[in-house]
Each structure stands twice: as structure tokens, then as C-alpha cells.
PyMOL commands that place a pseudoatom at each C-alpha (Angstrom):
pseudoatom trace, name=CA, resn=MET, resi=1, chain=A, elem=C, hetatm=0, pos=[-13.950, -2.902, -0.672]
pseudoatom trace, name=CA, resn=PHE, resi=2, chain=A, elem=C, hetatm=0, pos=[-15.191, -0.854, -3.597]
pseudoatom trace, name=CA, resn=LEU, resi=3, chain=A, elem=C, hetatm=0, pos=[-11.723, -0.930, -5.187]
pseudoatom trace, name=CA, resn=VAL, resi=4, chain=A, elem=C, hetatm=0, pos=[-11.655, -4.721, -5.073]
pseudoatom trace, name=CA, resn=PHE, resi=5, chain=A, elem=C, hetatm=0, pos=[-15.158, -4.912, -6.535]
pseudoatom trace, name=CA, resn=ALA, resi=6, chain=A, elem=C, hetatm=0, pos=[-14.625, -2.293, -9.240]
pseudoatom trace, name=CA, resn=ALA, resi=7, chain=A, elem=C, hetatm=0, pos=[-11.094, -3.092, -10.381]
pseudoatom trace, name=CA, resn=GLY, resi=8, chain=A, elem=C, hetatm=0, pos=[-10.640, -6.658, -9.230]
pseudoatom trace, name=CA, resn=LEU, resi=9, chain=A, elem=C, hetatm=0, pos=[-8.194, -8.114, -6.773]
pseudoatom trace, name=CA, resn=ASP, resi=10, chain=A, elem=C, hetatm=0, pos=[-5.324, -8.086, -9.296]
pseudoatom trace, name=CA, resn=PHE, resi=11, chain=A, elem=C, hetatm=0, pos=[-5.381, -4.325, -9.745]
pseudoatom trace, name=CA, resn=ALA, resi=12, chain=A, elem=C, hetatm=0, pos=[-5.922, -3.704, -6.043]
pseudoatom trace, name=CA, resn=LEU, resi=13, chain=A, elem=C, hetatm=0, pos=[-2.765, -5.680, -5.214]
pseudoatom trace, name=CA, resn=LEU, resi=14, chain=A, elem=C, hetatm=0, pos=[-0.820, -3.865, -7.922]
pseudoatom trace, name=CA, resn=SER, resi=15, chain=A, elem=C, hetatm=0, pos=[-1.968, -0.504, -6.547]
pseudoatom trace, name=CA, resn=PHE, resi=16, chain=A, elem=C, hetatm=0, pos=[-0.781, -1.493, -3.065]
pseudoatom trace, name=CA, resn=ILE, resi=17, chain=A, elem=C, hetatm=0, pos=[2.658, -2.169, -4.537]
pseudoatom trace, name=CA, resn=ILE, resi=18, chain=A, elem=C, hetatm=0, pos=[2.685, 1.403, -5.846]
pseudoatom trace, name=CA, resn=TYR, resi=19, chain=A, elem=C, hetatm=0, pos=[1.386, 2.896, -2.583]
pseudoatom trace, name=CA, resn=ALA, resi=20, chain=A, elem=C, hetatm=0, pos=[4.063, 1.236, -0.444]
pseudoatom trace, name=CA, resn=PRO, resi=21, chain=A, elem=C, hetatm=0, pos=[7.049, 3.272, -1.728]
pseudoatom trace, name=CA, resn=GLY, resi=22, chain=A, elem=C, hetatm=0, pos=[4.909, 6.422, -1.563]
pseudoatom trace, name=CA, resn=THR, resi=23, chain=A, elem=C, hetatm=0, pos=[4.789, 5.925, 2.179]
pseudoatom trace, name=CA, resn=VAL, resi=24, chain=A, elem=C, hetatm=0, pos=[8.487, 6.803, 2.346]
pseudoatom trace, name=CA, resn=LEU, resi=25, chain=A, elem=C, hetatm=0, pos=[7.750, 10.222, 0.838]
pseudoatom trace, name=CA, resn=PHE, resi=26, chain=A, elem=C, hetatm=0, pos=[4.899, 10.683, 3.319]
pseudoatom trace, name=CA, resn=VAL, resi=27, chain=A, elem=C, hetatm=0, pos=[7.206, 9.953, 6.253]
pseudoatom trace, name=CA, resn=ILE, resi=28, chain=A, elem=C, hetatm=0, pos=[9.925, 12.292, 4.949]
pseudoatom trace, name=CA, resn=THR, resi=29, chain=A, elem=C, hetatm=0, pos=[7.416, 15.115, 4.490]
pseudoatom trace, name=CA, resn=ARG, resi=30, chain=A, elem=C, hetatm=0, pos=[5.916, 14.666, 7.943]
pseudoatom trace, name=CA, resn=ARG, resi=31, chain=A, elem=C, hetatm=0, pos=[9.362, 14.680, 9.582]
pseudoatom trace, name=CA, resn=GLU, resi=32, chain=A, elem=C, hetatm=0, pos=[10.375, 17.851, 7.711]
pseudoatom trace, name=CA, resn=GLN, resi=33, chain=A, elem=C, hetatm=0, pos=[7.231, 19.541, 8.995]
pseudoatom trace, name=CA, resn=GLY, resi=34, chain=A, elem=C, hetatm=0, pos=[7.925, 18.358, 12.541]
pseudoatom trace, name=CA, resn=ARG, resi=35, chain=A, elem=C, hetatm=0, pos=[4.582, 16.588, 12.707]
pseudoatom trace, name=CA, resn=ARG, resi=36, chain=A, elem=C, hetatm=0, pos=[3.705, 13.197, 14.095]
pseudoatom trace, name=CA, resn=THR, resi=37, chain=A, elem=C, hetatm=0, pos=[4.456, 10.539, 11.490]
pseudoatom trace, name=CA, resn=PHE, resi=38, chain=A, elem=C, hetatm=0, pos=[1.279, 8.456, 11.741]
pseudoatom trace, name=CA, resn=SER, resi=39, chain=A, elem=C, hetatm=0, pos=[-1.985, 8.921, 13.574]
pseudoatom trace, name=CA, resn=PRO, resi=40, chain=A, elem=C, hetatm=0, pos=[-3.639, 5.742, 14.872]
pseudoatom trace, name=CA, resn=ALA, resi=41, chain=A, elem=C, hetatm=0, pos=[-5.986, 5.618, 11.862]
pseudoatom trace, name=CA, resn=GLU, resi=42, chain=A, elem=C, hetatm=0, pos=[-3.096, 6.143, 9.431]
pseudoatom trace, name=CA, resn=LEU, resi=43, chain=A, elem=C, hetatm=0, pos=[-1.162, 3.383, 11.147]
pseudoatom trace, name=CA, resn=ILE, resi=44, chain=A, elem=C, hetatm=0, pos=[-4.011, 0.954, 10.494]
pseudoatom trace, name=CA, resn=ILE, resi=45, chain=A, elem=C, hetatm=0, pos=[-4.100, 2.001, 6.835]
pseudoatom trace, name=CA, resn=LEU, resi=46, chain=A, elem=C, hetatm=0, pos=[-0.326, 1.556, 6.652]
pseudoatom trace, name=CA, resn=VAL, resi=47, chain=A, elem=C, hetatm=0, pos=[-0.582, -2.009, 7.937]
pseudoatom trace, name=CA, resn=VAL, resi=48, chain=A, elem=C, hetatm=0, pos=[-3.290, -2.832, 5.363]
pseudoatom trace, name=CA, resn=VAL, resi=49, chain=A, elem=C, hetatm=0, pos=[-1.279, -1.283, 2.518]
pseudoatom trace, name=CA, resn=MET, resi=50, chain=A, elem=C, hetatm=0, pos=[1.927, -3.079, 3.523]
pseudoatom trace, name=CA, resn=ALA, resi=51, chain=A, elem=C, hetatm=0, pos=[0.100, -6.406, 3.805]
pseudoatom trace, name=CA, resn=GLY, resi=52, chain=A, elem=C, hetatm=0, pos=[-1.438, -5.811, 0.379]
pseudoatom trace, name=CA, resn=ALA, resi=53, chain=A, elem=C, hetatm=0, pos=[1.942, -4.863, -1.080]
pseudoatom trace, name=CA, resn=ILE, resi=54, chain=A, elem=C, hetatm=0, pos=[3.563, -8.016, 0.299]
pseudoatom trace, name=CA, resn=ALA, resi=55, chain=A, elem=C, hetatm=0, pos=[0.696, -10.108, -1.057]
pseudoatom trace, name=CA, resn=GLY, resi=56, chain=A, elem=C, hetatm=0, pos=[0.967, -8.361, -4.424]
pseudoatom trace, name=CA, resn=ILE, resi=57, chain=A, elem=C, hetatm=0, pos=[4.710, -8.888, -4.683]
pseudoatom trace, name=CA, resn=THR, resi=58, chain=A, elem=C, hetatm=0, pos=[4.292, -12.529, -3.721]
pseudoatom trace, name=CA, resn=CYS, resi=59, chain=A, elem=C, hetatm=0, pos=[1.566, -13.029, -6.322]
pseudoatom trace, name=CA, resn=LEU, resi=60, chain=A, elem=C, hetatm=0, pos=[3.688, -11.346, -8.993]
pseudoatom trace, name=CA, resn=ALA, resi=61, chain=A, elem=C, hetatm=0, pos=[6.723, -13.459, -8.105]
pseudoatom trace, name=CA, resn=THR, resi=62, chain=A, elem=C, hetatm=0, pos=[4.776, -16.708, -8.224]
pseudoatom trace, name=CA, resn=GLY, resi=63, chain=A, elem=C, hetatm=0, pos=[2.905, -15.829, -11.412]
pseudoatom trace, name=CA, resn=VAL, resi=64, chain=A, elem=C, hetatm=0, pos=[-0.558, -15.736, -9.856]
pseudoatom trace, name=CA, resn=ILE, resi=65, chain=A, elem=C, hetatm=0, pos=[-1.065, -12.246, -11.291]
pseudoatom trace, name=CA, resn=THR, resi=66, chain=A, elem=C, hetatm=0, pos=[0.668, -10.579, -14.218]
pseudoatom trace, name=CA, resn=ILE, resi=67, chain=A, elem=C, hetatm=0, pos=[1.131, -6.996, -15.264]
for i in range(1, 67): cmd.bond("trace and resi %d" % i, "trace and resi %d" % (i + 1))
show_as sticks, trace
zoom trace
């Protein structure tokens, strides 16, 4: 919530777009280490980030937010 308050919703959605591809690197690293990919808490964060990324991409595509 602090991110939305401090930076605004536009920048929060743009940051989610950047975090989403970083998840691929996280998964690759975890698999190389032979560790569990996501804990239950990380899975919840993943869902929030993916929802934010989808919302951000949609807002960018429709012109609601700009870079």
C-alpha cells in the first residue's frame, strides 16, 4: 500500500510489469538449486504481481497510463 501512496498507481502498475518477467529468473534459479519453486506466501505475492502486471499492460494498451 505504501508503494501506491508514495509513487502513485501509475508507477506501481509499471513496476509490476517489470517484476513479472523477473519471476522467470526466480523460477529458473530455484529449479537449479533443487528447491521448491514457491512457498505459499510467495505464491500469493506472485498472484498479486501477475494481476498488477496484467492491469498495467491493459492500462498501457488502452492509453490510461503512459510511460
